[in-house]
C-alpha positions, 0 to 999 in steps of 0.5 A, a space after each residue: 828640571 827644578 827652578 834652581 837648575 833652570 835659573 843657573 842656565 838662565 843666569 850663565 847667559 845674562 847680566 843680572 845686575 842690570 835687571 836688579 837696578 831696574 827694580 827698586 825697594 822703598 824703606 817704608 820708615 824713611 821713604 828712601 828708595 834704592 835698587 834691589 842690587 844694593 839691598 842686603 838680599 840683592 848682594 846675597 843673591 849675587 853671591 849665590 847666583 855665582 854658585 858659592 855659599 855666602 856662609 862657607 864660601 864653597 861651591 854647590 847647592 842642593 835644590 829644596 822645595 819651590 813654589 811660586 817664584 821662590 826656591 829653597 836651596 841648601 849648601 852642599 857642604 855638610 859642615 855648613 848646611 846653610 839654607 836660603 830662600 831665593 827669588 830669581 825673578 826679583 834677584 833677592 835671597 834670604 837665609 832661612 837657617 840650616 838644612 832640616 834633619 830629614 834632608 841629612 841623607 842628601 
């Protein structure tokens, strides 16, 4: 079972926002500290965790490569092809472009 599938099972039974509020990020330029849930990555992650693509709004993702505590996922909508790198343990996500050419047959 891939990391993304394990995360989906874990997320169904738990409230992630409480954990995200315990983790904080500090802006090194301003010194401002805010919860991970209020960062751009935290908001993006919450949308993905609900099972919807932030780019096109459709449900479903393909699991991509994973390692350490991160996982790449790709939107199942072939018209969208948005790819994201998620870190479930921290509760953040970032867009990483689109599905690579070699994965088009998925």
